N, C-alpha and C positions, 0 to 999 in steps of 0.2 A: 852385591850389583859391581858388574865389572865396569872398567872404564869404557871398553865398546858400547856396551847395552845402555849406560848411562848416556853416550854420547849420541845415539842412536833414537832414544827418546826425546832427546832435547832438537834434535834436526827433526822430528814430528810436531813437535810442537811449534815451531817456526814456520813449516810448512803448512799447518794448521791455523798458523795466525795468517798468516797469509791469504790461506783460502778461505777465511772467514771475513778479512777485507773485501777481497775480489765480492764476496757476496752479497755485503752490503752494498758496493755499488752496485749491483742489479737490483739489489731489493729497493733503493732508492730510482732508478729509471723505473721501478714498475709506478711506484708513488707519483712517480710526476705525469706519468700515462693516466694514472687513476683519476689524478686532478685534472687534465686534460677531458678526459672524457664524462665527467662527471659534471664541468661547466657546461657541455651542450644540453640543449633542449631540445627533444626530439623534435617536437611540433614545429619547431622554427631554424631547425639547422640548414644551413643554404650548403648546396653543392660542393663549395670552392672548402666548404668545412668537411664534406662527408670524403673527399677526394685527400685532403691531409689526412683524417683517421683514417683512411685504407692504407696510407702508407705506414704511421704509424701501428698499425695493426700487424702488418709483417714484420716491423721491427721487433714489435713485442715478442713476436712467436719466436724469433730467433735468440732474444734472450731467455726465453724460455728452457731453450734446448742447452744456453752455457750454465745455466743455475743447476739444471739437475745434474749436470755433468760435476761442478762444484760441490756440490751437496754427496754425491756419490765418492768423490776424494775423499771428503770431511769424515762420510761413514766408516769409512776405510781405516783411518787413521786415528780415530775418537776411540777410548775406553769403552768397556759394555755401560759403566754407568751413564758415561755421558753420551751413548747413542739415543738413550731413550728423548734426551732433552732435542737434539737435533732431527727424531723424528716429529716434533712437534712443529720444530721451524720449517721443516720440508710440506707439512701439512698446512701450516698457516701460510705461505706463499703461495702453493697451489690453490687454495680457495682463492684470495683475493685474486689470482690469476684468472681462475676461470671465471668469478663472478663477472670481474670488470671488461675481459675480453667477450662474453655475452651479451653485456649492453651496450659495447661499440657495436657487433655483427647485428645487434637488432634497430640499431640508429642507422645503418649502412643500408638494411633492407627494409626500411620503414616507407620508402616511395612505392616502392612494389604494393606493400600491404596496404599501405592507403588508397589507391588507386585502385586496385581491386574492389575494396572496401565500400567504394565510392560509387563502384557499379553497382553492388548488391543494394546498398543502402539507398536508394531512390526515393522511398517514400519517408516523408518525418512522420516515425511513431509518436504516440502519446509517452508522457514522461511515466512511469510506476512509479508510485508513491508507495514509501518504506512504510511498511504495517508497524504498529503502534503495540507498546506491551507492559501492561500495570500491574502484571503480578497476579490476574486471573487464570488459574487453572485451566477453564475450560477455552481460554486462547492461545494456551501455549503451542499445542502444535502448528496451528495456523503461523504463529510468527517464528516460530522453528525453522520450519519448512521454507517459507516465505524469505526470511532472512540469509539461510544457508543460501537460497539459490542466487539472490540477487547480489549478496556482500560476502559471507561467511566464504564461498568456496570459489569465488571471483580471481581469475589469476592476473588481473592487470591492476589488482589495487595491493599495497603494502598494508601492514598490520598496524600502523597508524592510521591510517584511512578507514580502515575497517572498526578499529576502536571509536575513532567520532561517530561515524554511524550508528555504532552499537549504542552509544551514552544519547544520542538523541532520539532513539526510536523506544527508551526505554521512560518508564515513569512510576509514580507511585512506590509500592514494594519491590518491584522489581529493579529501578534504580537505586534505592539502599544495599543492593547486594554484592554492586561495583561501586558504590559511590566515594569509599576509600581507598580505592586503588589507584597510585598515579597515573596519570597521562601519560603512558610510554607504547612503545613495539610491541616492547616484552612483557608487557602486561595483557595484551588485547586476548592472546591464549588463556593468561590464567581467568581471564574476567569472563569468559567463553564457557570455560570449565566449571566456573561458579554457577552459571546461570544453567548450564547443564546438569549439575550435581543438584542443583535446589527444586528445579521443574518436573526434569524427565524422570518423574519418578510413577512408574506406572499404576502402582495401588493407589497414588492420592488421585491419579490424572482419570482413572477407571472410576472410582466414588465420584466423584465430581460430576461426570457424564451420564452415571445411571441418577444421581442424586436430580440434575437438570432435568430428566426424564419424567421424572415423577410429579416435581414442582410446576408444570409448563401452567402456564395461565388458564383458567378455568373461563368459559366462553361463556358470558349469561343470556346473550340474545343473537340473532341473526346477524353475523357482520361476516364479510370477504376479507374485509383486512387483515381479525383476527383468527379467520379460518387458515387465511394461507401463513400467519406467522408462527401459527401452532404445527404446519406442514414443515416450516424452513425448519424451524427448532427443532424438531423431532430427527428430520434425515442430517441437520448438520451432527449430531451427538451420536449419530449410530453411526455415522461414516468416521467419527473420531475413535469408538469402541473400534471398530474394524479395524483400524491402524494399528490400537494397542493390542491387537491379537485374539480379540471378546469373538466368541461364535454366535454373531447378531444374525446369521442367515436363518438361525435357528429359534431368533426371539419374535416371530410373525405373532403370533398369538398373544404374548404379553404383552407388545408394544400399539396391537389394535386393542385391546381392553385400557390401556392407558388412555388413549388418545381419545377413544368412544364416552370415556368417563370426564374427559375436556369438554364435550361439546355442547351446546345448548338444547333443549326438552325437541323443538321442532325438526331442528339438524339429526338428532340424535332418532326419533322418531322416523324420519324418512330414511335412513340407512339402514332399520331393523326392517324396510320393506323392500330395501335396496337387497338386500342381504338376502331375503327369501327369494328375489327372483335369481341372484346369481345361482343357489343353488339347485334352482331347478331348471335353469337353461344348462348350469355345468353341473351333471349329476357324478357324484363322486368327485367332486371337484372341492377341497380345502380353502378356506376363505387365507386371504395372505395381506401383507401389508399393504401391496399394490394395490388391489381391489379396492381398499378405505381411500388410499392416495387420491385414485384416481376420482371416485364418487365426492369427495372433498375439494378436489378442482376444480370438477364439473359443477359443483354447487356455489362455489366462488364466485365463476363463470357468470352463472345464471343470476346470483346477488347484485353484480355489479351491471349486469345488461337492464335490469328492473330499474337501478337506480339512476342510471343513466335515463332511461327512457320516461321516467317518473318527475327531472328536472325540466321548468319550464324557462324558459328565456323571462330576464326582466324586462315589464311593460316600458314602451317609451314614455319619458317624462314631459318631455314638450315638443308639440309639435306648432309650426307657424301656417298661418292661411292669409292668402292674398286676396284680400276684397277688391271690390270692382272700381275702387278710387285708388287703387294703386298705394294706398298705406297698407303694412302689414303688422297683424295682432299677431301676439302669442299667446295661446290658450293651453293651460295644464290639463293632463289628461283625466285625470281623477273627478269622479264624480262632486266633491265637496268643493275642490278648487272651481269647477264651474259656476257652484252655486254662489262662491263666494264672487267670483266675477260679474255674475249677474246682479247680485245685488248693488257691489260697486257701482255699474254701470246705471242701476236707478236712482239710487241718491245720488250721483253725479249729476243726472238730468234735471232741469228746473219747473217747477209747475209753469202750466200753460196760464194759468189765469190771474197770479199773482208773482210770478214768478220768482218764489220761494223755495228754498231745499224743502220740498218734501212731495209727492207724488201726486197727479192731478184728481186722482178718484176720493183722496184724503182730505183736501181743501175745501175750506169751509163755504169758501164763495161760489165753487162750481157745486156744493152739493146743496146749496140755499135754490141757485137757478135753476138747478134740479127738480127741485122740489113745486117751485113756482109749474114751471112748466107739466107737471104734471095734474096741476091743480087746474090749470085751464083746460086741459085737455079732458 
């Protein structure tokens, strides 16, 4: 190596050291800016703070241009082996810069966004309760879709918040799947993937929903509540199976048979008569699940109507009658209570002959006197 080449390399090293030092100063300024932005609360930021933030954003944009120029010079001076490390430094700086500037601009635009959202949200909507999942495969699809819509796909929540909501929504076996994971933002994605791998099993889900159709509760007597429960259970499982890709539109004959086998004898007999009427009125028409569902809903409506019409209000238990001498007496409405009141009044009235506590006609003096009068006659 010639002295001139060695001298040139030493000069490049000195230049790189100077450039790295200047770059370090710019990175320090970006860190100060990040601390300032992170300390601001987007919901309580004042107009003065926003004005200051606006000035800082303009300065930090100039800082980014300075950093790019310095990093370009460094990349040109270093060796090929060092270039890879320098590219990582550039990537780290740019990621930090874009992230913090984006947050700063969100804070600056918060006022206009807040006013527009206030105009749109004039009505106080009820709070939507988060779903709960205990590991039952029958409830997985409902939980997955609801949680994804409310929490998982929400752009306004960070991963640590999503993880908190996820853990609070799980119970039983489902909670055991993620229980050992450390509570951190990074582990939220892992927790959600674990649940997906455990319960997003189409084969098991289809098996469980088909099993639920065959194991619906048998109705032993006419009941509007049990009929509606049967309808709701069948429709819920069919919707789930359709979501899983099963051709449920072709299953009407099978589902009708399953549902009819769960009905009580009276309802089943009525369905057979109704089925004949359908076939007569709709020639060449095939019986469908919709026919049975409509029949069962009408049947449930009739049973509820009959139940209401045969329900009598409870009789009055106490009636007050005002007597002519302005004293108020209270009489119970039942016959037994009236008899007890009558007997009590009789016993409380003294005998007219001897003033003893018995009736006049049972008084010995009265009977004796009455006998004497009959003898005289």
